[in-house]
C-alpha positions as CSV (number, residue, x, y, z in Angstrom):
1,M,-10.1,38.0,-50.5
2,G,-9.9,34.9,-52.5
3,H,-12.3,33.5,-55.2
4,T,-15.8,34.9,-54.5
5,C,-19.0,32.8,-54.9
6,S,-21.1,34.0,-57.7
7,E,-25.0,34.2,-57.9
8,K,-25.3,31.3,-60.0
9,T,-26.5,28.0,-58.8
10,R,-23.3,26.0,-57.9
11,K,-22.6,22.8,-59.9
12,R,-19.8,20.4,-58.6
13,S,-18.4,17.4,-60.6
14,R,-19.0,14.0,-59.3
15,S,-16.2,11.5,-58.9
16,P,-14.3,10.7,-62.2
17,R,-15.7,7.1,-61.7
18,D,-19.2,8.5,-62.1
19,G,-18.4,10.7,-65.1
20,A,-21.5,12.9,-64.5
21,R,-22.3,16.4,-63.2
22,K,-25.1,17.3,-60.9
23,K,-26.4,20.1,-58.8
24,R,-25.7,20.0,-55.1
25,S,-26.8,22.1,-52.2
26,R,-24.1,23.5,-49.9
27,S,-26.1,23.1,-46.8
28,K,-26.9,19.6,-45.3
29,P,-30.6,18.6,-45.7
30,S,-31.4,18.6,-41.9
31,V,-35.0,18.7,-42.5
32,A,-35.1,17.3,-46.0
33,H,-38.2,15.3,-47.1
34,E,-38.7,12.8,-49.8
35,Q,-41.1,13.6,-52.5
36,H,-43.4,10.8,-51.3
37,G,-43.6,9.9,-47.4
38,H,-42.4,13.3,-46.1
39,I,-39.8,11.5,-43.8
40,K,-37.4,13.8,-42.0
41,D,-33.7,12.7,-42.3
42,S,-33.5,12.7,-38.6
43,D,-36.3,10.1,-38.4
44,R,-34.8,7.7,-40.8
45,P,-33.6,4.5,-39.3
46,H,-29.8,4.0,-38.9
47,F,-28.1,1.1,-40.3
48,R,-28.6,-2.0,-38.2
49,W,-25.4,-3.7,-37.2
50,T,-24.2,-6.7,-35.4
51,R,-20.6,-7.4,-33.9
52,S,-18.4,-9.4,-36.3
53,M,-20.5,-8.6,-39.3
54,S,-18.7,-8.0,-42.6
55,L,-18.8,-4.9,-44.7
56,G,-17.4,-4.0,-48.0
57,P,-16.3,-5.8,-51.0
58,E,-15.3,-9.4,-50.1
59,G,-16.2,-8.7,-46.5
60,R,-13.0,-6.6,-46.1
61,Y,-14.2,-4.9,-43.0
62,K,-15.1,-6.8,-39.6
63,V,-17.3,-4.7,-37.4
64,R,-15.9,-4.4,-33.9
65,G,-18.3,-1.9,-32.3
66,H,-20.2,1.3,-32.3
67,L,-18.5,4.7,-32.1
68,G,-21.4,7.2,-32.5
69,D,-24.4,8.3,-34.4
70,G,-25.2,11.5,-36.3
71,T,-28.2,13.0,-38.2
72,F,-27.3,11.3,-41.5
73,G,-25.4,8.2,-40.5
74,R,-23.7,6.1,-37.9
75,V,-20.0,5.4,-37.2
76,L,-18.7,1.9,-36.5
77,S,-15.4,0.6,-35.5
78,A,-14.0,-2.1,-37.7
79,K,-10.9,-4.2,-38.4
80,D,-9.5,-4.1,-41.8
81,R,-8.9,-7.7,-42.7
82,R,-6.4,-6.9,-45.5
83,T,-4.1,-4.6,-43.3
84,G,-5.0,-5.7,-39.8
85,G,-5.5,-2.1,-38.8
86,Q,-8.5,-0.5,-36.9
87,V,-10.7,1.8,-39.0
88,A,-13.9,3.9,-38.6
89,V,-16.7,3.2,-41.1
90,K,-19.1,5.8,-41.6
91,V,-22.5,4.3,-42.8
92,I,-24.9,6.8,-44.3
93,K,-28.7,6.2,-43.9
94,S,-30.3,4.7,-46.9
95,A,-31.9,7.5,-48.9
96,E,-30.9,8.7,-52.5
97,H,-30.3,12.3,-51.7
98,L,-28.1,11.5,-48.5
99,R,-26.2,8.8,-50.4
100,E,-25.3,11.5,-53.3
101,L,-24.1,13.9,-50.6
102,A,-21.9,11.3,-49.1
103,E,-20.6,10.5,-52.5
104,E,-19.7,14.0,-53.2
105,E,-18.1,14.3,-49.7
106,A,-15.9,11.4,-50.6
107,E,-15.1,13.0,-53.9
108,V,-13.9,16.2,-52.1
109,L,-11.6,14.0,-49.9
110,W,-10.2,12.1,-52.6
111,R,-9.4,15.4,-54.5
112,I,-7.5,16.7,-51.3
113,Q,-5.6,13.6,-51.0
114,R,-4.7,13.6,-54.8
115,S,-2.9,17.0,-54.4
116,D,0.7,17.1,-54.8
117,P,2.2,17.0,-51.2
118,P,5.9,18.0,-52.0
119,K,4.7,21.2,-53.9
120,L,2.2,21.8,-51.1
121,M,4.9,21.5,-48.4
122,Q,7.2,23.6,-50.3
123,E,4.7,26.5,-50.8
124,L,3.6,26.3,-47.2
125,Q,7.1,25.9,-45.7
126,S,5.5,24.0,-43.0
127,G,8.2,21.7,-42.0
128,P,6.3,18.7,-40.5
129,D,3.9,16.8,-42.6
130,R,0.3,18.5,-42.4
131,S,-1.6,15.5,-44.0
132,A,-2.7,14.4,-40.5
133,L,-4.5,17.6,-40.0
134,I,-7.1,16.5,-42.4
135,V,-8.8,13.1,-41.9
136,R,-7.8,10.4,-44.2
137,L,-10.4,8.7,-46.3
138,L,-9.1,5.1,-47.0
139,D,-12.1,3.6,-49.0
140,S,-15.7,4.0,-50.0
141,F,-18.2,1.5,-51.2
142,L,-22.0,0.9,-51.6
143,E,-23.5,-1.9,-49.6
144,P,-26.2,-3.9,-51.4
145,D,-29.0,-2.4,-49.2
146,G,-28.2,1.1,-50.5
147,H,-26.0,2.3,-47.5
148,F,-23.0,4.3,-48.7
149,C,-20.0,3.7,-46.7
150,M,-16.8,5.8,-46.1
151,V,-13.8,4.1,-44.4
152,F,-11.5,6.7,-42.4
153,E,-8.5,6.2,-40.2
154,Q,-9.8,5.9,-36.6
155,L,-9.6,8.8,-34.5
156,G,-10.2,9.7,-30.9
157,T,-12.9,12.1,-29.6
158,S,-14.3,15.5,-30.9
159,L,-13.4,18.6,-29.1
160,R,-17.1,19.0,-28.4
161,D,-17.4,15.6,-26.7
162,F,-14.2,16.1,-24.8
163,L,-15.4,19.4,-23.5
164,K,-18.8,18.0,-22.6
165,R,-17.2,15.1,-20.6
166,N,-14.9,17.6,-18.9
167,S,-18.0,19.4,-17.3
168,A,-17.6,22.3,-19.6
169,R,-14.6,23.3,-17.6
170,G,-12.6,24.3,-20.8
171,L,-9.0,23.6,-21.8
172,Y,-5.7,24.9,-20.5
173,L,-4.5,27.9,-22.4
174,S,-1.4,26.2,-23.6
175,D,-3.5,23.4,-25.0
176,V,-5.8,25.9,-26.7
177,Q,-2.8,27.5,-28.4
178,V,-1.5,24.2,-29.7
179,I,-4.9,23.2,-31.1
180,S,-5.6,26.6,-32.7
181,R,-2.1,26.5,-34.4
182,Q,-2.9,23.2,-35.9
183,L,-6.5,24.4,-36.9
184,L,-4.9,27.4,-38.7
185,Q,-2.5,25.2,-40.3
186,A,-5.2,22.9,-41.6
187,L,-7.1,25.9,-43.0
188,A,-4.1,27.2,-44.7
189,T,-3.7,23.8,-46.4
190,L,-7.3,23.7,-47.5
191,H,-7.4,27.2,-48.7
192,L,-4.1,26.8,-50.6
193,L,-5.7,23.8,-52.4
194,G,-8.5,26.0,-53.2
195,F,-11.2,24.4,-50.8
196,I,-13.5,26.0,-48.3
197,H,-14.6,23.7,-45.5
198,T,-17.8,25.9,-44.6
199,D,-18.9,24.0,-41.5
200,L,-16.1,24.4,-38.8
201,K,-17.2,23.8,-35.2
202,C,-16.0,21.8,-32.2
203,R,-17.8,18.7,-33.4
204,N,-15.9,18.6,-36.6
205,V,-12.4,18.9,-34.9
206,M,-11.2,15.6,-33.7
207,L,-8.5,14.9,-31.1
208,R,-6.4,12.1,-32.8
209,H,-6.1,10.3,-29.5
210,S,-8.6,9.9,-26.7
211,S,-6.3,9.6,-23.8
212,H,-6.2,12.3,-21.1
213,F,-5.2,13.0,-17.6
214,S,-6.3,14.9,-14.6
215,A,-4.8,18.2,-13.7
216,P,-5.7,21.1,-11.3
217,S,-8.3,23.4,-12.7
218,P,-6.8,26.8,-13.6
219,R,-10.0,28.5,-13.2
220,E,-11.7,26.7,-10.3
221,P,-9.2,26.2,-7.3
222,G,-9.6,22.8,-5.6
223,L,-11.2,21.2,-8.7
224,A,-9.6,18.8,-11.1
225,T,-9.9,19.1,-15.0
226,M,-9.1,16.8,-18.0
227,R,-6.2,17.5,-20.2
228,P,-5.5,15.6,-23.5
229,T,-2.4,13.6,-23.4
230,D,-1.9,14.6,-27.1
231,C,-3.4,17.7,-28.6
232,S,-2.9,16.5,-32.2
233,I,-6.2,17.2,-34.2
234,S,-7.8,16.3,-37.5
235,L,-10.6,18.2,-39.3
236,I,-13.5,15.9,-40.3
237,D,-16.9,16.2,-42.1
238,F,-16.4,17.5,-45.6
239,G,-19.9,17.2,-46.7
240,G,-20.3,20.9,-47.1
241,C,-16.9,21.6,-48.5
242,V,-16.6,23.5,-51.8
243,H,-13.9,24.3,-54.2
244,Q,-13.3,27.9,-55.2
245,S,-13.4,27.1,-58.9
246,D,-16.9,25.9,-58.5
247,D,-19.7,28.2,-59.2
248,C,-21.8,28.8,-56.0
249,S,-25.0,30.8,-55.2
250,R,-25.7,32.9,-52.1
251,G,-27.5,31.2,-49.5
252,R,-26.8,29.1,-46.4
253,A,-23.7,27.2,-45.6
254,G,-22.6,25.8,-42.4
255,T,-24.1,25.7,-39.0
256,R,-26.1,28.8,-38.0
257,Q,-24.3,29.5,-34.8
258,F,-20.9,29.7,-36.7
259,R,-22.0,31.7,-39.8
260,G,-20.0,34.8,-40.6
261,P,-21.7,38.2,-41.3
262,E,-21.7,37.8,-45.1
263,L,-23.6,34.5,-44.7
264,V,-26.1,36.0,-42.3
265,L,-26.6,38.9,-44.6
266,G,-27.0,36.8,-47.8
267,L,-23.9,38.3,-49.4
268,D,-21.3,36.5,-51.6
269,W,-18.8,34.6,-49.5
270,D,-15.5,32.9,-49.9
271,S,-12.8,31.5,-47.6
272,P,-12.8,33.9,-44.8
273,V,-16.1,32.3,-43.7
274,D,-13.8,29.5,-42.3
275,M,-11.7,32.0,-40.3
276,W,-14.8,33.4,-38.8
277,A,-15.9,30.1,-37.7
278,A,-12.5,29.1,-36.4
279,G,-12.8,32.1,-34.0
280,T,-16.2,31.4,-32.7
């Protein structure tokens, strides 16, 4: 096994821009409360947006629409006025502890993207570029009203949402094989760089393209099922990601339904927890 988490409380360095160190919980604060007010994160209001409003320094991003909401933030479609491309802007709810977690998620992604791709490709002997298997963070900034924003390449739909729209009819076995191979390649890349995702699930695996077509269901004769036109994927949501060089304590990590035995039993854990989650 790889580097094992110690029993010490884990500390992670913040972005070099901040130059400070702080404690950080591995698990997301799904029921976190403020010291005063006792407001659940799920009850906090989302960022209020309007079409064509501007976000970012010098109004770089022009909001085009709404892509979805999560417990801790909302995702908006926007146009990058500098490049002319379409991006996805994740706007975190305005709360200090959520902002700090989002800043650290951005730091993790910057660290991954600063790695040495040629060396990585040589060591993995992967052939095609694997950089697309991990979502690309393009920019991050803090809005004046306290909402921290992360700008990502715009992707398609999550596997969870695709399966839901497909009436839970599943996927073709050949499509499962293509997606699974990419997922394992993405994990190999992360683990070689020393990172552990900790929160793998269908919601955090995105199809890079939303297009699909109708095909005969292999399990239900006479019915049709949806098949992705392109099975290319990207991993998202690195809010719980840790580096193996960081100290970490026993305790929760990831989503309950996808936790490996060592997490359930409160034992030390390391990168195999991702492999367990990938197979559930």
